PAZAPA-4460 file (N, C-alpha, C; in steps of 0.05 Angstrom, whole numbers, plus 32768, in hexadecimal, padded with zeros to 4 digits):
% residues 348
    n_x    n_y    n_z   ca_x   ca_y   ca_z    c_x    c_y    c_z   seq   type   mol
   8AE3   83DC   863C   8ACA   83E1   862A   8AD4   83FE   861D     1      M     A
   8AC7   83FB   8604   8ACA   8418   85F1   8AB3   8422   85F5     2      K     A
   8AB1   843E   85FA   8A9E   844A   8603   8A9A   8466   85F1     3      I     A
   8A83   846E   85EC   8A7C   8486   85E1   8A69   8499   85ED     4      A     A
   8A72   84AE   85F3   8A59   84C1   8603   8A54   84D5   85E9     5      V     A
   8A3A   84D2   85E3   8A30   84E4   85CC   8A22   84FA   85D9     6      V     A
   8A29   850F   85D6   8A21   8529   85E7   8A2F   852E   85FB     7      G     A
   8A48   8540   85FB   8A53   8547   8610   8A4F   8563   861C     8      V     A
   8A2D   8571   8622   8A2C   8587   862E   8A2E   8584   8648     9      G     A
   8A1F   858C   865B   8A29   858A   867C   8A2B   8571   8684    10      G     A
   8A12   8562   8681   8A14   8546   868E   8A1F   852D   867D    11      I     A
   8A1E   8534   8661   8A2E   8525   8651   8A4F   8527   8659    12      G     A
   8A53   8541   865A   8A75   8545   865F   8A7F   853E   8678    13      G     A
   8A6F   8544   868E   8A7A   8536   86A4   8A7E   8518   86A7    14      V     A
   8A64   850E   869A   8A6A   84ED   8699   8A81   84E3   8685    15      L     A
   8A88   84F0   8673   8A9F   84EA   8663   8AB8   84ED   8670    16      A     A
   8AB8   8508   867D   8AD0   850C   868A   8AD4   84F7   86A8    17      A     A
   8AC2   84F6   86B6   8AC9   84E5   86C7   8AC9   84CA   86C4    18      T     A
   8AC0   84BF   86B1   8AC6   84A4   86A7   8AEA   84A1   869A    19      M     A
   8AE9   84B4   868C   8B04   84B8   867D   8B1C   84BB   8696    20      T     A
   8B15   84CB   86A9   8B26   84CE   86BE   8B2A   84B6   86D3    21      R     A
   8B16   84A0   86CF   8B14   8486   86DF   8B24   8474   86D0    22      A     A
   8B2F   8479   86B8   8B3D   8464   86A4   8B2F   8454   868E    23      G     A
   8B0F   845F   8686   8B00   8450   8673   8B0C   8461   865C    24      Y     A
   8B01   844C   8649   8B10   8456   862B   8AF1   8466   861F    25      D     A
   8AF3   847D   8623   8ADA   8490   8618   8AE6   849E   8601    26      V     A
   8ACD   84A3   85EF   8AD1   84AB   85DB   8ABB   84C5   85DB    27      T     A
   8AC0   84DC   85D9   8AA6   84EC   85D9   8AA4   84FA   85BC    28      P     A
   8A83   84FB   85B8   8A79   8501   85A0   8A6C   851A   85A4    29      V     A
   8A73   8531   859B   8A6A   8547   859B   8A63   855A   857E    30      V     A
   8A4E   8564   857A   8A42   856D   8562   8A4E   8588   855C    31      G     A
   8A5D   8597   8576   8A67   85B5   8573   8A82   85B5   856E    32      N     A
   8A8D   85BB   8558   8AA9   85C2   854D   8AB6   85CE   8567    33      P     A
   8AAC   85E3   8576   8AB8   85F3   858A   8ABF   85E0   85A2    34      T     A
   8AAD   85D5   85A8   8AAB   85C2   85C9   8AC3   85B4   85BC    35      I     A
   8AC0   85A0   85A3   8AD4   8587   8599   8AF2   8591   859D    36      A     A
   8AF7   85AE   8596   8B13   85BB   8595   8B1D   85C0   85B5    37      D     A
   8B09   85C7   85C1   8B10   85D0   85DD   8B19   85AF   85ED    38      A     A
   8B06   859E   85E6   8B11   8583   85F2   8B2D   8576   85E8    39      L     A
   8B30   8581   85CC   8B49   8571   85C5   8B63   8581   85CF    40      S     A
   8B5D   859D   85D4   8B77   85AF   85DD   8B77   85AE   85FB    41      N     A
   8B64   85AD   860D   8B60   85B1   862C   8B5C   859A   8639    42      F     A
   8B4F   8585   862A   8B40   856B   8636   8B23   8574   8645    43      G     A
   8B19   8568   865B   8B02   8569   8666   8B0F   857C   8682    44      Y     A
   8AFE   8590   8688   8B08   85A0   86A0   8AED   859C   86B0    45      R     A
   8AE9   8597   86C9   8AD6   8593   86D4   8ADB   85A1   86F1    46      V     A
   8AC1   85AF   86FB   8AC1   85B7   871A   8AAE   85AA   8723    47      R     A
   8AB2   859F   873E   8A9F   858D   874B   8A92   85A0   875F    48      E     A
   8A7B   8594   876C   8A66   85A4   8779   8A78   85B3   8796    49      L     A
   8A8C   85A1   879E   8A9F   85AE   87B5   8AB2   85C3   87A9    50      D     A
   8AB0   85CB   8792   8AC7   85DA   878A   8AE2   85D2   877E    51      G     A
   8ADF   85B8   8782   8AFA   85A2   8774   8AF7   85AB   8756    52      D     A
   8B10   85B5   874B   8B15   85B4   872B   8B2B   85A1   8727    53      E     A
   8B27   8595   8712   8B34   8581   870A   8B33   8585   86E8    54      W     A
   8B45   8571   86DA   8B44   8573   86BC   8B50   8557   86B7    55      S     A
   8B4D   854D   869C   8B58   8533   8695   8B57   852E   8670    56      V     A
   8B67   852B   8666   8B61   852C   8647   8B54   850F   8642    57      P     A
   8B4E   851D   8624   8B39   850B   861C   8B4B   84F2   8616    58      V     A
   8B3D   84D8   8619   8B48   84C0   860F   8B4D   84BF   85F3    59      A     A
   8B39   84CA   85E4   8B3A   84C7   85C3   8B2D   84E2   85BC    60      H     A
   8B39   84EB   85A4   8B32   8503   8596   8B11   8503   8598    61      P     A
   8B03   8518   859D   8AEA   8525   8599   8AE1   851C   857A    62      P     A
   8AC5   850F   8577   8ABA   8508   855E   8AA6   8521   855E    63      L     A
   8AA3   8524   8547   8A8C   8535   853B   8A75   8529   8531    64      L     A
   8A7E   8513   8524   8A68   84FE   8523   8A72   84E5   851C    65      K     A
   8A5D   84D3   8524   8A68   84B5   8524   8A6A   84A7   850D    66      L     A
   8A7E   8493   8509   8A7C   8483   84ED   8A81   8469   84F5    67      S     A
   8A7B   8458   84DF   8A80   8439   84E7   8A97   8433   84F1    68      A     A
   8AAC   8445   84E6   8ACC   843C   84EF   8ACF   8445   850B    69      S     A
   8ABD   8457   8516   8AC3   845D   8532   8AC4   8443   854A    70      D     A
   8AAD   8435   8540   8AA8   8422   8553   8AB9   8409   8552    71      G     A
   8AAD   83EF   855C   8A94   83F0   856A   8A94   83F5   8582    72      P     A
   8A84   8403   858B   8A83   840D   85AB   8A73   83F8   85BE    73      F     A
   8A7C   83F4   85D5   8A71   83DE   85E4   8A5C   83EB   85F5    74      D     A
   8A60   840C   85FF   8A4B   841A   860E   8A4C   8432   85FD    75      L     A
   8A2D   843C   85FA   8A2E   8456   85EF   8A14   845F   8600    76      L     A
   8A21   8479   860C   8A0C   848C   861D   8A04   84A2   860B    77      L     A
   89EB   84A5   8609   89DE   84B7   85FE   89D8   84CF   8607    78      C     A
   89E3   84EB   8606   89DC   84FC   861A   89D9   8515   8610    79      V     A
   89CE   8514   85F5   89C1   8527   85E8   89A8   8538   85F0    80      T     A
   89A0   854D   85E2   8985   8558   85E6   8970   8546   85E0    81      Q     A
   8959   8541   85E4   8945   8531   85DE   893F   8538   85C1    82      S     A
   893F   8550   85B6   893D   8558   85A0   8951   854A   858A    83      T     A
   8968   8542   858F   897D   8536   8579   897F   8517   8581    84      T     A
   8972   8509   859E   897B   84F6   85A0   8979   84DE   858A    85      M     A
   8963   84DC   857B   895F   84C9   8564   8975   84CE   8551    86      E     A
   8979   84E4   8546   898C   84E7   8538   89AB   84DF   853C    87      E     A
   89AF   84DE   8555   89C6   84D9   856A   89C9   84BD   8562    88      A     A
   89B2   84AC   8568   89B3   8493   856C   89B1   8487   854F    89      L     A
   89A6   8491   853B   89AD   8487   8521   89C6   8486   8516    90      R     A
   89D5   849C   851B   89F1   84A1   8517   8A07   848C   8521    91      S     A
   89FC   848B   853A   8A0C   8476   8547   8A08   8457   8542    92      A     A
   89F2   8450   8535   89EB   8436   8534   89FE   8427   8524    93      L     A
   8A0D   842F   8510   8A26   841F   8503   8A3E   8418   8517    94      P     A
   8A37   8426   8531   8A53   8422   8540   8A4B   8411   8554    95      C     A
   8A37   8402   8556   8A2B   83EC   856A   8A35   83D2   8561    96      L     A
   8A33   83C1   8575   8A34   83A8   856B   8A1C   839E   857E    97      H     A
   8A16   8385   8573   89FA   8372   8581   89FD   8373   859E    98      D     A
   8A16   8378   85AC   8A10   8371   85CB   8A19   8392   85D8    99      R     A
   8A17   83A8   85C9   8A1D   83C0   85D2   8A06   83C9   85E4   100      S     A
   8A0D   83DC   85F4   89F8   83E7   860D   89FB   8403   8605   101      V     A
   89DF   840C   85FF   89D6   8427   8600   89C4   842F   8614   102      V     A
   89D0   8448   861C   89C4   8455   8631   89B8   8470   862C   103      V     A
   899B   8472   8633   8990   848E   8625   898E   849B   8640   104      V     A
   8995   84B2   8643   8997   84C8   8656   8988   84DE   8658   105      C     A
   8974   84DA   8640   8962   84F6   8636   8950   84FD   864E   106      Q     A
   8942   8515   8654   892B   8518   8662   8910   850E   8655   107      N     A
   88FB   8510   8660   88E8   8503   8650   88E7   84E4   8654   108      G     A
   88D5   84D9   8641   88D5   84BB   863B   88E3   84B4   8620   109      L     A
   88FB   84AF   8623   890C   84AC   8609   890A   848F   85FF   110      P     A
   8904   847D   8611   8912   845F   860A   8901   8456   85F2   111      E     A
   88E1   8458   85EF   88DC   844E   85D7   88E9   8459   85BF   112      A     A
   88ED   8475   85BA   88F4   8478   85A5   8916   8473   85A4   113      R     A
   891F   846E   85B7   893D   8467   85B3   893B   8446   85AF   114      A     A
   8928   8436   85B8   8922   841E   85AF   8923   8415   8596   115      A     A
   8912   8427   8587   890A   841F   856C   8926   842C   8558   116      A     A
   893E   8431   8562   894F   8437   8556   8964   841F   8557   117      I     A
   896E   8420   8572   8982   840E   857B   897D   83F0   8585   118      V     A
   895D   83EF   858B   8956   83D6   8593   8952   83D2   85B3   119      G     A
   893E   83C7   85B7   893D   83C2   85D1   8950   83AF   85E0   120      E     A
   895E   8399   85D4   8971   838C   85E5   898A   839C   85E5   121      R     A
   898F   83B6   85DB   89A3   83C7   85E8   89A3   83DA   85F6   122      R     A
   8986   83E1   85FC   8987   83FB   860F   897B   83F9   8626   123      L     A
   898B   840B   8636   8981   8412   8654   897A   8426   8651   124      L     A
   896D   8434   8669   8966   8450   8672   8970   845D   8685   125      G     A
   897A   8475   8683   898E   847C   8697   897E   8499   869E   126      G     A
   8974   849C   86B8   896A   84BA   86C2   8978   84C4   86D6   127      V     A
   8989   84DF   86C5   899A   84E9   86D6   898E   84FF   86ED   128      V     A
   899C   84F8   8706   898E   850A   871D   89A3   851B   872A   129      G     A
   89B2   8523   871D   89C3   853B   871D   89C9   8551   8705   130      W     A
   89D1   8566   8707   89D5   857A   86F4   89F0   8580   86F1   131      A     A
   89F6   8588   86D6   8A0D   8595   86D4   8A0C   85A7   86B9   132      A     A
   8A1C   85B7   86B5   8A20   85CF   869F   8A3D   85CC   8695   133      S     A
   8A38   85DE   8681   8A55   85E7   8673   8A54   8601   866C   134      M     A
   8A5B   8613   867D   8A5C   862C   8679   8A6F   8630   8662   135      P     A
   8A81   8627   8659   8A96   862C   8640   8A9F   8614   8636   136      K     A
   8AA4   8610   861D   8AA3   85F7   860D   8AC1   85E6   861D   137      P     A
   8AB8   85CF   8623   8ACA   85BE   8632   8AC9   85BF   8650   138      G     A
   8ABD   85D1   865E   8AC2   85DB   8678   8AA4   85D1   8686   139      S     A
   8AAA   85C5   8698   8A8E   85B2   86A2   8A88   85BD   86C1   140      Y     A
   8A72   85C1   86CB   8A6D   85C0   86EB   8A59   85B1   86F6   141      I     A
   8A5B   85A1   8701   8A47   8590   870E   8A36   85A2   8721   142      R     A
   8A1D   85A1   871A   8A0C   85BC   8731   89FA   85B0   8744   143      T     A
   89F8   8594   8742   89E5   858A   875A   89F2   856C   8760   144      S     A
   89E6   8560   8774   89EB   8544   877C   89D7   8538   8774   145      R     A
   89DD   851A   8773   89C7   8508   876A   89D6   84F0   8760   146      G     A
   89C2   84DE   8754   89CE   84C3   8742   89C0   84BF   8728   147      E     A
   89CA   84A8   8721   89C2   84A0   8707   89AB   8486   870D   148      I     A
   8991   848C   8704   897F   8471   8707   8981   8468   86F5   149      K     A
   898B   844E   86F2   898E   8442   86D8   897B   8421   86DC   150      L     A
   8973   8420   86C1   8958   840C   86BE   8957   83FB   86A9   151      G     A
   894C   83EA   86A8   893E   83DB   868F   8924   83E6   8684   152      K     A
   8923   83EF   8670   890C   83F6   8660   88F6   83DD   8657   153      P     A
   8906   83C7   8652   88F4   83AD   8650   8905   8396   865B   154      T     A
   88F9   837B   8650   8904   8364   8660   8922   835C   864C   155      D     A
   8919   8367   8634   8936   8359   8624   894C   836A   8626   156      S     A
   894B   8383   8639   8963   839C   863B   897B   838A   8645   157      A     A
   8992   8399   8641   89AB   838B   8650   89AB   838E   8671   158      P     A
   89B7   8380   867B   89BA   8380   869A   89C5   839A   86A0   159      D     A
   89B8   83AE   86B2   89C8   83C3   86B5   89DB   83C7   86CA   160      P     A
   89E1   83A9   86D7   89F9   83A6   86E2   8A13   83AB   86D8   161      K     A
   8A12   83A2   86B8   8A28   839A   86AC   8A3A   83B9   86A9   162      S     A
   8A27   83CF   86AC   8A3A   83E8   86AB   8A32   83FB   86C1   163      I     A
   8A28   83ED   86D9   8A29   83FB   86F1   8A46   8409   86F8   164      E     A
   8A58   83FD   86FC   8A71   8404   8706   8A7D   8416   86EF   165      K     A
   8A78   841A   86D7   8A83   842F   86CA   8A7A   8447   86CF   166      I     A
   8A5B   8446   86D2   8A4F   8460   86D4   8A4F   8470   86EF   167      L     A
   8A5E   845B   8705   8A5B   8463   8722   8A74   8471   8726   168      S     A
   8A84   8478   8709   8A9B   8484   8708   8A94   84A1   870B   169      A     A
   8A7E   84AC   86FB   8A76   84C3   86FD   8A5D   84CB   8710   170      A     A
   8A50   84BA   8723   8A3A   84BC   872F   8A33   84A9   873F   171      S     A
   8A24   84A8   8756   8A14   8490   8762   8A05   8481   874B   172      G     A
   89FB   846C   874A   89ED   845B   8737   89DA   844C   8747   173      V     A
   89C1   844F   873F   89AD   8441   8750   899D   8432   8736   174      D     A
   899F   8412   8737   898F   8401   8727   8972   8404   872F   175      I     A
   895F   8409   8720   8944   840B   872A   8931   83F0   8716   176      V     A
   8921   83EF   8726   890C   83D9   871A   88F7   83E6   8708   177      D     A
   88F1   83FC   8716   88D9   8410   8706   88E4   8425   86F6   178      D     A
   88F5   841E   86E1   88F8   8438   86D3   88E6   8446   86CA   179      L     A
   88CD   843D   86C3   88B8   8452   86B9   88AC   8462   86D2   180      D     A
   88AE   8455   86E4   88A4   8465   86FA   88BC   847C   8701   181      G     A
   88D0   847B   8703   88E7   848C   8706   88E7   84A4   86EC   182      V     A
   88E9   8497   86D6   88E0   84A7   86B9   88CE   84B9   86BD   183      R     A
   88B3   84B2   86CB   889C   84C7   86C9   88A0   84DA   86DE   184      W     A
   88AF   84D5   86F5   88B4   84DF   870A   88C4   84FC   86FD   185      S     A
   88E0   84F5   86F5   88EF   8509   86E8   88DF   851A   86D4   186      K     A
   88C9   850F   86C5   88BE   851F   86AF   88AF   852E   86B9   187      L     A
   88A3   8527   86D1   8891   853E   86E4   88A4   8555   86E9   188      A     A
   88BD   8552   86F7   88CB   855F   86FF   88D9   8578   86EC   189      I     A
   88DB   856A   86D4   88E5   8576   86B9   88CD   858C   86AE   190      N     A
   88B6   8584   86A8   889E   858D   86A3   889A   85A8   86B9   191      C     A
   88A0   85A4   86D3   88A1   85BF   86E3   88B6   85CF   86DD   192      V     A
   88D2   85C8   86E7   88E5   85DB   86EA   88F1   85E2   86CB   193      T     A
   88F2   85D4   86BD   88FE   85D9   86A2   88E9   85EB   868E   194      T     A
   88CF   85E4   8692   88BB   85F0   867C   88B3   860B   8692   195      T     A
   88AC   860C   86A4   88A8   8625   86B2   88BF   8638   86B3   196      L     A
   88D7   8628   86B6   88EE   8643   86AF   88F2   864E   8698   197      G     A
   88E6   8640   8680   88EC   8646   8662   88D9   865D   8660   198      A     A
   88C0   865A   866A   88AA   8667   8666   88AD   8683   8676   199      V     A
   88B3   867D   8693   88B2   8690   86A1   88CD   86A1   869C   200      G     A
   88DF   8695   8691   88F7   86AA   868C   890B   86AF   86A4   201      G     A
   890D   86A2   86BE   8916   86AB   86D5   8923   8693   86DF   202      G     A
   8933   8693   86FD   8939   867F   870B   8923   866D   8718   203      T     A
   8921   8651   871D   8911   8645   8725   8909   8654   8741   204      L     A
   891E   865D   8752   8916   866A   8770   8901   867D   8769   205      G     A
   890C   868E   8754   88FA   86AA   8750   88E1   86A3   8747   206      G     A
   88DB   8693   8734   88C5   868E   872C   88B3   867F   873F   207      L     A
   88BC   866A   8754   88A9   8659   8765   88A7   866D   877A   208      L     A
   88AB   8689   877F   88A2   869B   8792   8882   86A1   878A   209      R     A
   887B   86A6   876F   885F   86A9   876A   8851   8696   876D   210      H     A
   8837   869E   877C   8823   8684   8783   881A   867A   876C   211      R     A
   8812   8687   8754   8807   8679   873D   881A   8666   8730   212      S     A
   8832   866D   8730   8849   8659   8721   8849   8646   8738   213      V     A
   8848   8646   874F   8848   862A   8760   8831   8618   8758   214      R     A
   881B   8628   8755   87FD   8619   874C   87FD   860A   8730   215      R     A
   880D   861D   8720   8816   860B   8704   8825   85F5   870C   216      L     A
   8835   85F7   8719   884D   85DE   871E   8834   85C6   872C   217      A     A
   882C   85CE   8741   8817   85B8   874C   8806   85A8   8735   218      L     A
   87FC   85B9   8723   87E7   85AD   8716   87F5   85A4   8701   219      E     A
   880B   85A9   86F3   881E   8598   86E4   8824   8575   86F0   220      I     A
   882A   8579   870C   8835   855D   8718   8816   8551   871A   221      F     A
   8800   855E   871B   87E4   854F   871E   87DF   853E   8702   222      A     A
   87E7   854F   86EA   87E3   8549   86D2   87F7   8532   86CC   223      E     A
   880E   8535   86CF   881F   8522   86C5   8816   8503   86D6   224      V     A
   8811   850A   86F0   8809   84EC   8703   87EE   84E7   86F5   225      R     A
   87DF   84F0   86EC   87CA   84ED   86DF   87CD   84D7   86C9   226      A     A
   87DB   84E0   86B5   87E4   84D4   869E   87F7   84BF   86A4   227      V     A
   880B   84BF   86B4   8815   84A6   86BF   8806   8491   86C8   228      A     A
   87F9   8496   86D4   87E5   8489   86E1   87D1   8479   86CB   229      E     A
   87C5   8488   86BB   87BA   847D   86A4   87CA   846D   8696   230      A     A
   87E2   8476   8690   87F2   8462   8680   8800   844A   8696   231      S     A
   87F0   8444   86A8   87FB   842D   86B9   8812   842E   86C8   232      G     A
   8823   844D   86C7   8839   844C   86D3   882D   845F   86F4   233      V     A
   883D   8455   8707   8842   8465   8724   8856   8474   8724   234      R     A
   8856   848B   8725   886C   84A1   8728   887D   8495   8746   235      V     A
   8897   8493   8743   88A7   8490   8759   88B6   84A6   8766   236      Q     A
   88B5   84A6   8781   88C7   84BD   878D   88DF   84C5   8781   237      P     A
   88E8   84DE   8780   88FF   84EA   8777   890F   84E9   8790   238      I     A
   8927   84DB   8790   893E   84D5   87A2   8931   84CA   87BB   239      A     A
   8914   84BE   87BD   890B   84AE   87D5   88FD   84C9   87E1   240      G     A
   88F9   84DF   87D7   88F2   84F7   87EE   88DA   8505   87DA   241      T     A
   88E0   850F   87C5   88CB   8524   87B4   88BC   8510   87A8   242      F     A
   889E   850D   87B0   888A   84FA   87A3   887A   8508   8795   243      D     A
   887B   850B   8780   885F   8515   876C   8846   850D   8777   244      I     A
   8841   84EE   877C   8830   84EC   8781   881E   84FA   879C   245      E     A
   882D   8506   87AD   8828   850E   87C6   8825   8532   87BA   246      R     A
   8838   853F   87AE   8837   855E   87A8   8824   8562   8798   247      I     A
   881B   8559   8784   8804   8557   8775   87EE   8561   8780   248      A     A
   87DF   8577   8773   87CA   8581   877B   87AD   856F   8778   249      I     A
   879C   856E   878D   8784   855C   878B   8771   856C   8782   250      T     A
   875B   855C   8780   8740   856A   8776   8736   857C   878E   251      D     A
   8733   856D   87A6   872D   8579   87BC   873A   8593   87C9   252      G     A
   8756   8599   87BF   8764   85B1   87BF   875B   85C6   87AB   253      E     A
   8757   85B6   8795   8751   85CB   8781   8734   85DB   8781   254      R     A
   8722   85CD   8791   8707   85D4   8797   8709   85E6   87AE   255      D     A
   8717   85ED   87BA   8718   85FB   87D3   8715   8615   87D0   256      T     A
   8706   8627   87DB   870E   8644   87D8   8722   8651   87ED   257      T     A
   8727   864A   87FF   873A   8656   8816   8753   8649   8812   258      F     A
   8758   8631   880A   8770   861D   8806   876D   860C   8825   259      G     A
   877E   85FA   8826   877D   85E3   8837   879A   85E1   8846   260      T     A
   87A1   85D9   885C   87BB   85D7   8866   87CC   85C3   8853   261      P     A
   87BB   85B3   8842   87CB   859C   8833   87DD   85AD   881C   262      S     A
   87C9   85BC   8811   87D2   85D0   87FB   87E4   85DC   8802   263      L     A
   87E3   85F1   881F   87F6   8601   8825   8811   85F7   8822   264      A     A
   8814   85DB   882F   882A   85CA   8834   883C   85C8   8817   265      L     A
   8828   85C3   8805   8838   85BC   87EC   883C   85D4   87E1   266      K     A
   8834   85ED   87E5   8840   8606   87DC   8858   860A   87E8   267      H     A
   885A   8605   8804   8873   8608   8819   888A   85F2   8809   268      S     A
   8884   85DD   87FF   8895   85C9   87F7   889D   85D5   87DF   269      M     A
   8890   85DB   87CF   889A   85F2   87B2   88AE   8604   87B7   270      L     A
   88A8   8615   87CB   88B4   862B   87D3   88D0   8621   87DC   271      L     A
   88D1   860D   87ED   88EA   85FD   87F3   88FE   85F3   87D9   272      A     A
   88F2   85E7   87C9   88FB   85DE   87B3   8909   85FE   87A5   273      V     A
   88FB   860E   87A6   8904   8628   8794   891D   8632   879F   274      G     A
   891F   8631   87BF   8932   863C   87D0   894D   862E   87C8   275      F     A
   8948   8611   87C9   895D   85FB   87C9   896B   8609   87A8   276      K     A
   8958   8604   8799   8963   860A   8776   895E   8625   8774   277      Y     A
   895F   8634   8783   8955   8656   8777   8969   8660   875D   278      R     A
   8980   8654   8759   8992   865B   8745   898D   864C   872A   279      R     A
   897A   8634   872A   8976   8628   8717   896D   8633   86FF   280      L     A
   897A   8630   86EC   896E   8643   86CD   8967   8627   86BA   281      R     A
   8950   862D   86AE   8945   861B   869D   8959   8612   8685   282      S     A
   895F   85F6   867E   896F   85EF   8664   895A   85FE   8650   283      S     A
   893E   85F6   8653   8931   8600   863C   8930   861E   8635   284      M     A
   8937   862C   864C   8934   864A   8648   894C   864F   863A   285      L     A
   8964   8640   863F   897E   8648   8634   897A   863D   8610   286      Y     A
   8970   862A   860B   896D   8622   85F3   8957   8633   85E0   287      A     A
   8944   8640   85EA   892F   8658   85E0   8949   866D   85DB   288      L     A
   8956   8677   85EF   8968   868E   85F3   897C   8690   85D6   289      E     A
   8986   8674   85D5   899C   866B   85BB   8988   8666   85A0   290      R     A
   8973   8666   859C   8960   865B   858A   8963   8644   857E   291      G     A
   8968   8633   8594   896C   8613   8594   894F   860A   8595   292      R     A
   8943   85F0   858A   892D   85E1   8590   8929   85DC   85AC   293      P     A
   8912   85E9   85B4   890E   85E4   85D6   88FD   85C3   85D8   294      P     A
   8908   85B2   85F3   8903   859E   85F1   88E2   8593   85FD   295      E     A
   88D1   85A9   85F9   88B8   85AB   8605   88A7   8590   85F5   296      I     A
   88A7   8588   85DF   8899   8577   85D5   889F   855A   85E4   297      D     A
   88B4   8552   85EE   88C0   853A   85FC   88B9   853B   861B   298      F     A
   88B0   8556   8627   88A9   855D   863F   888E   8563   8642   299      L     A
   8881   8571   8642   8868   8580   864D   8854   8574   862E   300      N     A
   8866   8578   861C   8854   8568   8601   884F   854F   85FF   301      G     A
   8863   8540   860E   885E   8529   8614   8841   851F   8623   302      E     A
   883F   852A   863B   882A   8527   864F   8815   8533   863B   303      V     A
   8811   8546   862A   87F8   8551   861F   87F0   8538   860F   304      A     A
   8802   8531   85FD   87F8   851A   85E6   87F2   8503   85F1   305      R     A
   87FD   84FA   8609   87F9   84E1   8615   87DB   84E8   8621   306      R     A
   87DD   84FB   8630   87BD   8502   863D   87AB   8502   862A   307      G     A
   87AD   850D   8610   879A   850D   85FE   878B   84F3   85FD   308      K     A
   87A2   84E0   85F1   879B   84C4   85EA   878D   84B6   85FF   309      T     A
   8797   84BE   8616   878A   84AD   862A   8771   84BE   8637   310      L     A
   8764   84CB   8632   8751   84DD   8637   8756   84EA   8655   311      G     A
   876D   84F3   8656   8778   8500   8670   877B   851E   8667   312      V     A
   876D   852F   8679   8771   854F   8675   878B   855B   867B   313      S     A
   8798   8564   866B   87B1   8573   8672   87B2   8595   866D   314      T     A
   879D   85A9   8672   879D   85BC   8670   87BA   85CD   8674   315      P     A
   87C2   85C9   8685   87DF   85D9   868A   87F5   85D1   867C   316      V     A
   87F5   85BA   867B   880E   85B0   8669   880B   85B9   864A   317      N     A
   87F3   85AF   863C   87ED   85BF   8624   87EE   85DC   8625   318      A     A
   87E5   85EF   8638   87EE   8607   8633   880B   860B   8635   319      A     A
   8815   8609   8642   8833   8607   8646   8843   85FF   862D   320      L     A
   883E   85E9   861D   8846   85E1   8600   8840   85F6   85F0   321      V     A
   882D   8602   85EC   8822   861C   85D7   8831   862F   85E6   322      D     A
   8837   8633   85FC   8845   864D   8606   8864   864D   85FD   323      E     A
   8874   8635   85FF   888E   8635   85FA   888A   863C   85D7   324      V     A
   887C   862A   85C6   887A   862E   85AB   8875   8649   85A0   325      A     A
   8867   865C   85B4   8867   867A   85AC   887E   8684   85B1   326      A     A
   888B   8682   85CC   88A8   868A   85D2   88BD   8682   85BC   327      I     A
   88C0   8667   85B0   88D0   8660   859C   88CE   866E   8584   328      A     A
   88B6   8675   857A   88AD   867D   8564   88B6   869B   8565   329      A     A
   88BD   86A8   8579   88BF   86C6   857C   88A3   86D5   8582   330      G     A
   888E   86CB   858A   8872   86D8   858C   886D   86E7   85A6   331      K     A
   8880   86D9   85B7   887F   86E5   85D0   8898   86DF   85DE   332      T     A
   889D   86E9   85F8   88B6   86E4   8606   88AF   86D7   861D   333      R     A
   88C4   86CD   862B   88C1   86BC   8647   88C0   86D2   8656   334      S     A
   88AF   86D2   866E   88AC   86DD   8686   8897   86D4   8694   335      S     A
   8899   86DD   86AC   8882   86D5   86C1   8866   86DB   86BE   336      V     A
   8863   86F0   86A7   8848   86F4   86A4   883B   86E5   8691   337      E     A
   884F   86D6   8680   8846   86C2   8671   883D   86A5   8680   338      R     A
   884A   86A0   869A   8840   868F   86A7   8823   8697   86B6   339      L     A
   8827   86AD   86B8   8801   86B4   86CA   87F4   86B6   86B1   340      R     A
   87F8   86B9   8698   87E7   86B5   867B   87DD   869B   8681   341      A     A
   87F0   8686   8683   87E8   8666   8684   87D9   865C   8699   342      V     A
   87DD   866C   86AD   87CD   8669   86C8   87AF   8672   86C2   343      Y     A
   87AB   868A   86B7   8791   8698   86B2   8789   8683   869A   344      A     A
   8796   867A   8684   8785   8671   8673   8779   8652   8678   345      R     A
   878F   8646   8686   878A   8629   868F   8778   8621   86A9   346      S     A
   877D   8635   86BC   8772   862C   86D9   875C   863F   86DB   347      L     A
   8757   865A   86D0   8742   8668   86E2   872A   8660   86D4   348      S     A
***
């Protein structure tokens, strides 16, 4: 198989590196000349969770942009930010043949937008359950365990088993029947971790020590669950354990003055999550700090838009969209006080 990995940041870089080390014919496509030079000169350099470090030369010189002469590719993994996915897929279109398989690995709900460009018969969805970073060009660190949930967005999509072995070079692969349910669960997680981190300006562990921030998280989960249900989707547990259906705040828990045992348990669960991922820093926060467009419209913005269309109230997600927009415009700065302001404005 001739493979292209479009977007070799943290996750894309680890995917490209591990598949190349396994002997697959991988071409990295990167929009940053500095990263391209680093890969050309030094190859992929990877540090695994256990501290093991390894490197492998690129199989093909990195491309800054795809052209028809670079293809055709049998498999294309699109691992760009949501903000640039459509542009990347349009540029890749001349490099695909009729039976090419395209996997979109973005956060949010990217499949419908991707299918409009590459077609349903080529498209699979990949929900990445592990994390990685690129501390310097061409150098990658895997930062958490997990697997890739691979599924068919439509009945006409290709068979996920046709690429299962290839992706398993990088991580565990779980072929799922309910891609929508998995997508919405990951969306809920990102709407909490990525966006609260961007507005709060701190690590996940530090932010979740504040009760008002944990309450915002519980409300976000409830709003995402309600919009998913109105869309005909039941959110699926993450890794079989973290169940959005169960942790989302209920009307009864909202109405009590002194709290309930169930609500206390949910706060305890979030404290445990905060401790486990206490050093996690939001990718959206990095984007804001570097002056790049944040992915907010594809996360909480997606929830708020769909909620409005379906008649589902989403005040917390809508308030966070406004807050990120204000930070991006330079009107305010990320801080825990901004999250307290969202709490006061949307829940008090």
